[in-house]
C-alpha positions in Angstrom: 38.6 17.5 -27.3 41.5 17.9 -24.8 41.0 19.1 -21.2 42.5 22.5 -22.0 40.6 23.0 -25.3 37.6 25.3 -25.1 34.3 24.0 -26.6 34.4 27.1 -28.9 37.7 26.1 -30.5 36.0 23.2 -32.5 33.2 25.4 -33.9 33.1 27.2 -37.3 34.7 30.6 -37.7 31.4 32.4 -37.8 30.4 30.9 -34.4 33.8 32.0 -32.9 33.2 35.5 -34.2 29.7 35.6 -32.7 31.0 34.3 -29.4 33.9 36.8 -29.3 31.4 39.6 -30.2 29.3 38.6 -27.2 32.3 38.5 -25.0 33.4 42.0 -25.9 29.9 43.7 -26.3 27.9 41.8 -23.6 24.3 40.7 -24.1 22.9 41.3 -27.6 19.9 40.3 -29.7 20.3 38.4 -33.0 19.9 41.7 -35.0 22.4 43.5 -32.9 24.9 40.6 -33.3 24.4 40.7 -37.1 25.1 44.4 -37.0 28.2 44.2 -34.8 29.7 41.2 -36.4 28.8 42.2 -40.0 27.5 38.7 -40.6 24.2 37.9 -42.3 21.2 37.2 -40.0 21.0 33.6 -41.2 24.7 33.0 -40.3 24.2 34.5 -36.9 21.2 32.3 -36.3 23.2 29.2 -37.3 26.2 30.3 -35.1 24.0 30.8 -32.1 22.5 27.3 -32.6 26.0 25.8 -32.6 27.1 27.9 -29.6 23.9 26.9 -27.7 24.6 23.2 -28.4 28.1 23.7 -27.1 26.7 25.3 -23.9 28.6 28.5 -24.2 25.7 31.0 -24.7 22.8 31.8 -22.5 19.5 32.9 -24.0 17.1 35.2 -22.1 14.0 37.3 -22.9 14.8 40.8 -24.3 13.0 43.1 -22.0 12.4 45.8 -24.6 10.6 43.4 -26.9 9.5 40.0 -25.4 9.3 38.5 -29.0 13.1 38.7 -29.1 15.9 37.0 -27.1 19.2 38.3 -25.9 22.3 36.1 -25.9 25.2 36.2 -23.4 28.5 34.4 -23.6 29.1 32.1 -20.7 32.3 30.3 -19.7 31.7 26.6 -20.2 34.6 25.8 -17.9 33.0 27.3 -14.8 29.8 26.4 -13.1 27.0 29.1 -12.9 26.6 30.4 -9.3 23.4 29.2 -7.7 21.5 31.6 -5.4 
């Protein structure tokens, strides 16, 4: 991977679509991602695993239902601000 290449560029097309959906729509659950991206739930789950391994998504508890998680796209090239 070159210095200018994003970690997302080397991922499968489904992971790229999920990442772009998160960029445009903001934080979403797996179900919402499947609905927005028109991908099957299993494909979304696999894509999120790839994105998590690449460090470009952040998982947090979904406040409306603590059994679910929300996912947010993060820029891998920048450091998260510390408070």
